N, C-alpha and C positions, 0 to 999 in steps of 0.2 A: 209793130209789134207783132205781127203775125208770125215772123220769121224767129223769134227768139223767145225765150223763156225769162223771165225775170225774177230776181231772188233777192230778200236782203238777209245779210250777213258777214261774217267776218273770217276770213281765211287766217291761219296761225299768224302773230305780230303783227297783223294788217286793220285798219280803222274799217269797222262797220260800216256798209254801205250795201248800195245796190249793184248787183251784179247781174250779168247777161249769160245767159248759157247759148249757146248757137249747134242746134241738134244736128246741122249737117257738117260743120266743121269738127263737132264735138270737142270747144273749147269755150272756156270760161273765161270773162274780161270786166274789167270795172263797168259798168254801166253810164253812170253819173260821175263825172271826176272832179266837180267844182267842189271848194271849200264847204258850198252852203248844203251839196248832197251829200257829203260824209257823217258818218255816226248815225246814217237813217237804219232803224232797227228792223222793222218790221211792218207789217198790215199794208202791203200794198195792195191799193185800190186804182182801177183805171177808169177814166171816163168813157161814156160810151162811145163817143166820137173818136177815141184814142188819141186825142191830143194833151190829157193832162194824167199824171199819177200823182195820187197822194201818198204818204207815207208818213209814220211815225216816225220820231228821231229819238236816240238814245237821251238820257238826259245829259245837259250841260254840264261841266266841271261845277260841283257846289251844288246844282239844283236835284231836289229828289223828285222830281216826273217828266218823263218826257215831253218831246215838242212835237209839232207836227208841222208839214210843209206840203206844199205841190208844187210838181214839176212839169217842165213844160217837155213832152215827148220828141219834138222835132230837134231841139237845142241841148237837151238832156241837162239845164239849168232850172232852178228853183226860181218860181214865179210867185212864189208865196213863200218869204224866209221864215224860220222858227222865231216865235217871238211873243212876248209877254200878252198881245192883243191877240194872237192867232190862237193859243192855248196850246192845249196837248189833245192826243187821244191815243187809245190803243187799238182803235180798229174803224175804218171806212166804207162807206159803199156811196156811189155817185149816183144820183137820179137822171132822169132821161132829159130832165132841162139842164143838166150840167151841176145843178148845186151838190152839196155834198152832206151826208150827214155822217157824224163821228160818236163815238164813246167813248166816255173816259169816266172812271168811277162810277159807272152805272147810269150816267146823265147821257140822254141822246142829244146831240146838237146838232142843228142844221146851219149849214156854211155857206157863203159864197164859192163859186167854185174854180174860180180863179186867184181872189184874193186870201183865202180860207178863214176870212171875218166871220165870226159867229153871227146868224140873222134872226135865229130862234131857237126854242127849246122844243122837244118833244114832250107832250105831258105823259107821263107812264104811271102804272100802279105799281111796278116791279122796278128793280134796277138790271140794268140792260147793257148787253157787249155785242161785239161782233154782229153788226146789223148787215144787211143785204136786202136789196130791194129787187124785185121783177122787171124783168125786160120793158113791159109796159109801164112801169111803174104803181100801178094800183094796188099791189102786195109788196107787202114789208114784214120780215123776219127779224129775230134777235132772239141770243139765249138769255138767260136770266139766272139768278141762284142768289145764294146769300153771299154779302161781302167778303172777299177772304183779307184779313187784317195783314197779310206779310204783303199781297200785291196791290191791295187799295181798289181791286177792281172784282165782279160780281166773279162766283165759282159757277162756270157753264152746268146747269143741273136741267133744264129745262128748254125746250125751243118753243118759241110762241110767233105765231103766223097770224097776222092781221091784214083787214083791207088797209088801203092808204090812199090820203087825200094829198098829195103832192102840193097842190096848191096851198093849203092851210097848214101841211103839217102836223095833220091829226090822223089818227088810229081808227079805223071802223070796229 
């Protein structure tokens, strides 16, 4: 991925998906073209080893909340299909051990980095969104604010940074 820029969105009349921009060629093309990779809405995160991309998916027909998926970088295919077991998220960050921390409706969830299945919840004293983890895995940051009734997500009003114990998924 060092030679391209990935982003999620839609071109006029096309399905929302992950796009690749090649700065050398100044061209944009669909990055993940399988059916499982369409309707990917936003919030891309790449694993530290560059093997996985986590993305939130637009709500399926008749659903009110988005889903989540993990894609393999080499094949561009989904390795964790959006499902009720996987659940949904609106922000994600990979930890150095390849696990994934996601945010949805103010709750942070630690997930298996390959299957995206929940492993644990992060105990917080506030609603959280937009998680990020330091390169060494020992610091954790997120934004917090009051719950926005229209989106069901916290309104970003405050940035919090904590020490982080990844082995126990706890803040310092």
